[in-house]
N, C-alpha and C positions, 0 to 999 in steps of 0.2 A: 303525383308529379309526373307533368308530361315528358316525354323525352326531349322535347326541346329546351325546357326547363333545366332538365339534368344536364344537358349538352351545355349550357350557358353557364352553370355553376362548374363543370369540367374546365371550360374556357376561361373562367375565373382563376381557377386554380392552377391552370398552365401560365397565366400571366402573372400570378404571384412567384411561381417558380422562375419565371423569366426575369422578374424585377430583382428578386434575391440573386439569382445566378449572375446576372450581368453586374450588379453592384458587387458582389463577392469576387468576380473574375476580374474587374477593375482594379480592386483594392489589393487582390493578391499577386496581381502582375506587378503593381508597384512594391508590394511586400517583398516579392522575391528579390528586386535588387536591393532592398535593405538587408534581406538574410546573405545573400553574397558579400556584401559589405561586412556584416557582422562576423560572419564564419571566418572570413579572411583577416578581419582586423584584431579579433579577439584570442587572445591564447586558449588553449583547450580547457586549461582551469577556469578562466573567466566564462567561456562559453558554456561551460558546465552549469553555471548559475541560472542562465535562462530557463532551462526546463523546469528548475526547481521554483524559480519565481512563477511561472505559469501554472504550475501544480499548486502553489500556495494560494493564488488568484482564483483558481475555480474551487479552493475548499471553503473560501470566504462564506459562501451561501450555504454550506451542507448543515453545520451544527445546528442551528436555531430556526431553519426555514421550515419545520415541520409538514414537508411536501406541499407548502401553499402554492409555489410557483406553477407546479404542472396541474394543481387543481384549478388555478386561474384560467389557463390555456384550455382547460376541459369545459369549464362552466361558462366563461364569459362570451363566446361566441352565442350561445344559446340565450343567455341572459340579455344581451344587447339587442336581440329581435323581439324578446317577450317580456322583459322587466328592465329598463334602462336605470331605474332608480336603484334596484338591487345589484345591478351592475355595478355602478359606481362605488355603492356601499362596500361591495366585496372587493374591489381593487384598491378602495383606500385602506381597508382594515388589512388586506394582505399585504400591501406595500408598507404600510406602518410596522406591522409585526416582523416582516422580513428584513427590512434596512437596520432595525434595532438588534435583531439576532446578528448581523453581519458585524456589526460594531462591538457586540459582546464576544464574538469570536476572535476578533483581531485582538481584543484587550487579552483574552485567555493566551492566545499564542504569544504575546509578550511577556506575559507572567510566568509561563512555563516555557521559556525560551532555552534553559540549559538542556532537558531531557530532550526537546525537539532537535537541536542541533546534534546533541550526542547520536541521535537515532538516524537522522535523515541528512543532515546538514554539515558533516564533519569537515568538509572542505571550505566553510565559511566561517572565519575566525572573527571577521569584523562586527560588533555591534550594531554600527552603522548599517552595514549591508543587510543585516537581519532585520532592523527596523523597517528598512525600506520594502523588504520581502513582505512583513506584516501590512505596511500601508498598502502593498499591492492586493492583499486579501480583501481591503475594503473597496478599491477601485473593482477588482475583477467580481466580488460577490454582487456589487451595485450593476454592473454591467450585465451580468447573469440574470438579475431579476428584470432589469428593464427588456432585455431580449423576451422573456416570457411575457411582459406587460403588451410589448407591442405586437409580438404574435397573436396573442390572445383576442386583442382588436383587429386582428387581420389586415393591419396597415403594411403590406408588404413593400411598398416603395418606401416607407419612412424606415422600415426595417433594413432595407438595403444600404439606405443612406447611412444610417447607424451603424452597421457594420462596418461599411468602409471606413467612417470616420475613427471609429474604436480601434480598427486595424490599423490605421496610418498615422492618425496624430500622435499617438506615444512614441512611434519610431522616428517621426520628424524631430521630436525634442530630445529624443533619447540619444542620437547620434551626436549633437552637438554636447550632449551633457557627457558623454564619454571623454570627449577631447578635453573637456574642462575638469572633469572629476573622475575619470576613469569608471570602473564598474559601478560606483556609487553614483556618478553622475549620470549613467545610461539608466540606471534603475529609477533614480529620481524623474527624468524625463518621460520615462514610462508611466509614473504614477500620476505626475501633473496632466500628462495628456489625457489618460483615462478619466480622471477627476473632471476635467472641463467637458470632455465628451459627455459624461453621464449627468452633469448638471444641465447642460444644453437640452439633452433630450427629456429630462424629468420636467422642465420648463416647458417644453414644447407638447407633453401631455399631461399638463398639470389640471387641464378641465376634466379630463377623464379619471385621473388619480384623486383629486382633491376636490372635484365638483360638489362633491355630498360627503361633508366631515362627519359621518355617522358610521358607526362601528356595526358590522355584519355580526350575527351571533357566532361568538367565537368557538361556542362548544360544539355547534352545528358544522362550522366551517373545519375544526380539526377532525371531526368525525369523519368528514369526507376526505381530508388530506392524509392522514396517518398512513394509509399504505403505501404512499408515494414519498414517505419520510424514509424508510428503510432503503427504499429503491433509490434515492438520491446517493446515498452511501455506495450502494453497489455499482451504480453507474460512474460515481466519481472513481473509484478502484479500477474499474474497467478500463477507464480513459487514462489514469495516472498512475495505476498499480505498476506499471512496467518502469516508470522514470524513479518510483520510490523504492523498488526492488534493486535495480541497478545502482542507485546511489548508495544502498546498504552493502550489496555484495561486491561490486566492482569499483575500480578507480574513476577519477574525473575525466581521464582521457576517453574511456570507454562510454561513459555518459555524454560526453560530447559528441564523440561518434553517433551515438544513438539518437541524439538530438538531430544531427544533419540528416541522419538516415530516414527519419520519420517526417522530414519536411514535404516530400512529394506526396504522401499519404495525406498530410494536412490539406495539400493543395487540392487533391483528388475529391475530399469529403466535402470541398464548399460545394460541390454539385449534388451530393449526399444529403447534406444538411439544408440546402434549398429546398429539395424535394420533400424530406420529412416535414420540416417547419410549416408546410402547406397541407400536408396530407390530413395530420389530425384535426384542424380547425374544419377542414372542408368535409370530411367525414362527420364530423360532430354536427354540421349544419345540415348534411343529409339526413342524419338519425331524425332530425325533427320532423321529416316527412315518412319516417317509418324505417324499419330493419331491413327490408328488401332494398331501398334505395341506397342505404349506407353500405349495405353488403355490395351492391352492384358498383358502387364507387370504389371499395377497396378491392375488388376483382380486376379493375380496370388498372389500377395501381400497379396491383401484383403482376400483372402482365408487362406493362409498359416500363417499369424500373429496371428490371434486369435486362430487357433487352437494349437499354440505352446505355446502361453502365458497364456490362460486361466487356464489349471492345474498348472503352475507355480503360477500364482498369488492366487489361491483359496487355493492349498496347503499351501503356505507361510503364508496366513491369520490364519490358523490353527495353524501356529508355533509362533503366536506373542509372546505369554506369555513367551514360553522357550526363544524366542531371547532376549526378554527384561530382562529376568532373567539373561541370560550369560551377557548382556552388561553392566546392571546397578545396579542388584540386586532386591531384592524384592520391594524396594521402588518405583521404576520406573514400575516394573511389575504391580505392584498394581494399579498405577494410570493412565497407557497408553495403556494398552492391547488393547482395542476397538478402540482407534485411530489408533494404528500400523495395526490392522486387516482390518479396513476400508481403510487405505491407500495402502495396499496390492491390493485389488481390483480396486482401482483407478489407480494403475499402468498399468493394463490391459487396461483401457480405455484410458489412456493416449497414448499407442502405438497405439492403432486402431485409434483414432483421428489423431494421427501423421501421420499415412499412408495417412490418406484421405486428410488433409490439404498439405502435400507435393505433393501428385498428383495433388491437385487444382493449385498449385504454376506453375507445369509444363504445365499441360494441358489448363487451363483457362487464364484469364487476371491478370495482377499484382494484380488487385484489388478483384480478386475472393476469395483468402486466406485471404485478410484484412476483407472481409465480416464476415467469419466466425469467424475471431478472435474477430471482435468487437461484434458479436452476443454471443460468450462464456463470454467475459468479461460483458456485460450488465447481463447476467445471473448470473454470479460466484461473483461479487465483492459484491452486495448487499446482496446475500445469505450468504456470507462468514462473513461479519459484523453481520449480524442477527444470525447466528447459533453459532458463537463464544460468542456473547453476552449472548445467551440464555444458550447454552451447554458447553462452555468452548472449550478445545482444540479439542474434538471430532467433533466439529461443522466444522472444517476445511475440514476434508476428504469429509463429507457429503456435503457441498456446492459444494467442486469440482467434486465429482461424479455425481451430478445432472447435473451441467454444462456440463461436457464431454457427457453425455446421449445425451442431448438436441443438442449439437454441432454436434454429430455424424450424427443425423437424418436429420439436416441442410446440412451439407456438402453432405450426400449422394445424396439429392435432387439436389445440384449444379453440382455434378459429373454426375448424371443422365442426367441432361439437357445439359451438354459438350458432353458427349460420347454414350448416349443411354444404358449406361452399367447396368444393373441389377444383382443383386446378387443371386446365384443360389442354391436353397438346403437348407437344415436345418441341416448341419454338424455343425455349430457352436453352435446352441442351444444343439445338442447332446452332443458335448464336454463340455459345461457349466453344463449339469446336471450329466453327469458322474464324471466330477471334483467336483462339490458340493457335491455328495455323498461320494467321497473319502475323501473331508475335514471335513465333519461330522464324518466320522469313524477316522480319524485323532485326531480330537478334543476329540472324544469320549474316545479314548484309553488314552490319556493323562488325561483325567478328573478321569478315573478310576484308574489309577497308572501312577503318574507322576514321570519320572526318566529320567536325561541326558543320561544315558548308553543305555536306551531303545528306546531314538528318532528314531535312524537311522531304528531299526527295525519297529517301527510303521510307519515311512515314506514309507519304502519298501511295506510294505502291503497296505498300503494305495493307493500307487501308482498301484499296481497291481489290486487292486479293480477298481479304474478309469479305467485301460485297459480294464478289464473283462465287466465292464458297456457299455463303448464305443463298444466293439466289439460286445456285445447283441444288442444294437440300431444301428448300421450301416447296410447301404445297398450297394448293388452291385454299385449304381449311386454313392453313397458317395465315395467309393473306387477309382472309376475311375475318377473322378472329382479332389480328392486329388491327385492322381498320376499324372494325366495330368498337374497339377499345379506345381509338383516339377521339380528343377532344374535337368538337366541330370545326375549330379553327385550323386544324392540321388535316383534316379529312381530305381536304381538295388537293392537298400536294400529292397524299398518298394515291389518290384517284387518277391524277396526271401521269404519274410516274408509271402506275400500272398501265393507263392506255397508252402510253408510248412504248412500253414493255411488248404489249400484245400486239401493236402494230408492226414492230419489227419484226416479231416471231412470225407474223402472217405473211410479210414480204419475204421472208426466206423460206416458206413452205413451198412444194413443187406445185 
């Protein structure tokens, strides 16, 4: 593959990130308004139902998916270019098997409702509320599957619209539902909105999913997908284990505070997920041209992602109190600021590890990413229970952050063994130092004089400080390495910035 061709693929990936990020940013901005309304409208006991609904919705795809969704994302980009018939057969088989499994899972959740309620949903006494949570499993599982299908097809613009629609339509229907029927009306609106969105996009991609109604060899499919089956359980408990443990150990008020505290983290990882959703199929496509091309693609992502996300995470951590004050008022700001700030830093680690594990999924064996996931779970879950038991809701991001850091070290070891890739330079640490200084300045300004009106000014000044410190710390090698990693479409901006900076330095010279 020529360098120009590699750059065009990188530009395609950047455009994919751009489409996903713009769509998610727009939907999250509107969703934030709904969040403020829900937090201020619902009582803590009612608000505590929402994280349980979300946890149940995410569980719908786990039990009988057999790792097939991840296999679709791994295999479809390659088959679409080499064997379109096999691609459509695989999509039809995977979609049929997984949707059937989602329905069976929901049925079992209803049949075994008494032990489930006793363990996790003690504050939910209404059978109607529980039924709506079970129906949410169907909508949520179907949504997860559609996300994998659209990502595997690399239809990033459609994925951006789908994510935005699924984010907003349930809330648009849920708010009037609350006024009509309380918390049950809210959940009914969530379910109907999710169902309509899923139906619409299933019809949108019906030519891919149902174009060839012929089953792919199921035994061969399961042989490929089984390592991802256990992995899906581990990912679920990594994402929702904190909600389940808090609901078991603490009261609904603490769960409500935790739900609000984690919202800024959820906003931050829209950037993280936008990057991760593009990296796997992009590296998979590059692998068709050889392991060296795929490794170079990973190396570029491994450099650019931390440089982009570290300043965002650290500055957001410094804005935690303001975010909670805007969202839920002084009550939540007083109890959840530390938890929110810690989660902001975890969001950075989430994306770094996500890039590494997606690279392992493509570059290594099916079991390589499973090894990292098992390792992370083995570290995370015991720490999660211990830290929540000892320190309340703030223990959750601490446990997750430790698990991410150790997992990153292990994933780097596996990638080095597969590709001989070694990280170069200290640019990431320089970005971290500069970002930390800027975040401390931002927090100090708020401590000195806290004002909503001045927050944009404080953020602007802190961002300038980050750039100034980074400029003082960087070297020529740092710039050239960063410039070489940029996609072609962004190189020209870096070149213009560098040229202006050098011209200014020349004018200052005696």
